[in-house]
N, C-alpha and C positions, 0 to 999 in steps of 0.2 A: 504494500500500500504506500502511495506517494513516492515510491522508489527509494525507500529508506531501509537500510540493512538492520539486522538485529542490534549491532553495535551502535548504529545511528539512532535507533529507538532508545537504547540505554542513555545515550548522550542527550537526546531530546527530553525524555521523561525525567532524567536525573536533574536537568537544569530548569525544567519547567516551573517548579515551585518558587524559583527565584523571582519570577515575574509578579505574581500576586503579592509576595512578601515585600518586594520593592515598592509596588504601587501603594500598598497599605502604609508603609513607613513614610513614603514621600507625601501622601495625602495627610496622614495623621501628624507627622512630626516635621515635615519639610526637609527631611534628610534620612539617609540610611542610619539606623541606630544599632551599632554593632552589639552592644551588651543588652539585648532584649531577645525574647523568644523569636520574634520575626527576624531579627538580625542573625540568630543562629541558623534558622532555616535558610536564609539568604546565603550565608557563608558556605554552608554545606552544599547547597544546590549549585552555587557558582563555582565552587571547587570541583565538583563532579563535572560540570559543564566545561570548565577550563581544561581539566586534565583529559577528558575524553575527546575534546576537540582535536588533540594530537592524533587520536586513533581514527577519526572519521574524516579528517581534513583532506581535501583534494586539491586545494590551491595554496600556494605559499603564503598568501595573505592570511589564511585561516590559522596557520601556525603562529604568525605574529600576533593576531588578535588573541589567541589562546594564551600566549606567553605574557602579553601586556596585561590582559585581564587578571591573570594570577598575580602578577607583580603588584598591580594597583589594589587588588583584594587583600593581599598580605600586608601591604603598606597601610591601608585603611584600617584594618583590624589590629595591626601590630603597633601602630603609633600610640595608641592609648596606654600601652605598657611602658612608654617612655615619658614619665611625668616631667622630666627635665626640659622638654620642648615647650611647656607652658601653653599659651594661647595658640602658638604656631601649630601645635599638634592637632587642635580642633580644625584648623583650616586644612591641614594635610589630610586628616581623616575624611572630612566632608567632601573635598574635591576628589580625592582618590576614589571614594565609594560612588560618587556621582558618575565618575568616568566608567566605573564598572557597569553601572546601569546602562549607560550609552553603549558600551561594548557588548552588552547582553542583547540589547534591542536591535542593533544593526544587523547581525546575522539572523536574528529571529525574524525580523521583517523581511529580509532578503530571501531566506529559505521558505517562508510562508508564501510570499508572492510568487516564487518560482516553482512551487509545488501544488498550490491550491487554486482551483479545484483539481482533484486528481485526474490526470490525463489531459487537462486543458488549463494550464496555469495562467494566472493573470499577467505574468511577465515572462517573456520568452528569452530575453537576454539581459545582460548586466547594464546595458545603456538605455533600457526602456524608460520613458519619461515618468511612469508611475513609480518605478523603483528609485530613480534619481531624486524625484520629488519627495519620496518617503524618507530617503537618507538626509535630504536637506532639512526636512521638518524635524527629524531627530536631532540633527546638529543644532538647529535653532533652539529647540527645547533644552539641550544641554547648556548652551551659552546663556540663555535666559535664566535657567534654573540655577546654575552655579553662581551667576551674578547675584541673584536674589539671596541665595544661601550666604554668600560672602557679606553682603550688606547686612543681613540678619546677624551674623556672627560679630561683625564690627559694632553693631548697636548693642548687642549683649555685652561686649567688652567695654564699651563706654559706660553702660549702666553699672557694670561691676566696678569700674574705676570710680564713678560718682558715689556709689554706695560706700566704697572703701574710704574715700576722702571724708565723707560725712561722719563715718563711724569712728 
C-alpha cells in the first residue's frame, strides 16, 4: 500500500506520534516542552523517525535531514542539562526543537503529497507547484513561529529582570 516497505511503515508509524505531540505543545505552550509527557512522546517518536530515516532513505538529502534532525533533537533536549548556559539555553532549546518540527513536517508533507491518493498522487515530481508551495508555507511558519517564540522569551527575560530588581 502506497509503495511503502515494511521498514518504511516502521519509520512512518514510529515517527507519526510526533506530529500530534508537537501540535499539542505548540498550541498549548507555544513551544516544544521537553520535560513533559508530550515532550517524551515527541522525543521518542522523533528519535525513531530520525534513526530509521537512514534505513529507508533513497536520496542523499534524506540522510542529511535525518542527521540534522537528530542533532537538533539532542541539542534541544540536552541543553536543559547545562544550567551554566542560563537564558541562552532557553533560546537554544526553543529554536532547536522548532527546527525539528520543521524537519519533521517537510518530509511528511512531501511523502504524503507524493503518495496520496494511492496510485494517483497529488504530486508527480519534486518541482510541482503544490509541493513547492507547501514547502514555502512550512518555511514561512517556521520563520514566523521562531520569531514569535524569541520575542516571547525576550519578554519573559525582561519581566524576570524587572521582578528581580524590585525584589
